[in-house]
N, C-alpha and C positions, 0 to 999 in steps of 0.2 A: 504494500500500500504506500502511496506517495505521502511524503511529509509536506503538507500544503504550505505551512508557514515557512519551511525551509525553501520551498520552490519560490515563494513570494520574495524572500530575501535574495535568492539567487538572481531572479529577474530584476529586482531593484538594483542590485549590484552591477549588472550588465549595462544598466542605463545611468548609473551614478545617481540614483534617486535616494533621497532620505525618506523617512516615514512622512515627513511634512510634505514633500513633493508628491508622494503617492496619494496622500490625502487631497492635495490640490487637483491632481489629475483625475481622481475617481469620485470625489465628493464624500468619501468615507471619512469619518472623524479620525483625527490623529489618536484620540484615546482608544478607539476600537483597534486601530493598527498596533499601538503599543501593547494592548492587552493580548493580542495574538502572540507577540514576541516575548512578553514578560511573564504572563501567567498561563500561557498555553491555551487560551481560548481559540476556538476554531472559527475562521470566517465562514459566513453563509454562502450558499451557491450564488445568490444575487450579487454579493460582494465580489466573489471570484470572477463573475461575468464582467463586472465593472472594471476590475483589474485587467482582465484580458483585453477589454475594449481600449483602455488607456494605453496598454502596451502594444496594441496592434497585433495580438495573437489570438488564435482560436482556443476554445476549451481543450480540444484535443492536443494542441501544442503545449498547453499548460500542464495537463495531466500526464502526457507521454514523455515530457522532458525534452521535446523537440523544440528548438528555438525557431522563431519565424524564419522564413526563407533566407538563405545567406545573402547578406548585403555587402555592397562594396563600401570602402571607407567613406566615399562621398555620400552614399545613401544613408549611412549611419549618421554622418554629420547633419544631413538635412533633417533626419528624424529627431535628432537631439535638439536642433534649433526649433523644429515644429512643436515639440513638447514644451518648450519654454515660452511659446506664444500665448497671449490671452485669447479668449474666445473671439473677441472682436478682430484681433489680428489674424486668427485662423480664417475667419469668414472673409476678410479682405484678400487673403492669399487665394482662397477658393474662387473668388470672383475674378481675380487676375488670371487664373488658369482658364476659367471659362472664356474670358475675353481672348486669350491666346488661341484657344481652340476655335473660336469663331473666326479669328483672323486667318487661321491656317486654311480655312475652307475656300 
């Protein structure tokens, strides 16, 4: 059986995220996250889903220990920068991409 909190720590480490950053990315309280690590509480499935969404991985990748598709260093850097953006900034980037796609046609 998978060590869920260990897997969360592993994935946080690959992204350089603290519990605070995980909280910001998922909307899960930092207290809940600290409880998982300090007192051995287990995250709920809805919280694991939020974590997967924030990390850009599937539940299968989470539970099977398979990291998201291999990325180039450039892709990793773009993802790192993406995760640091606010919701408004992410929406602005999405609109820019849509504009580029329209211009390509």
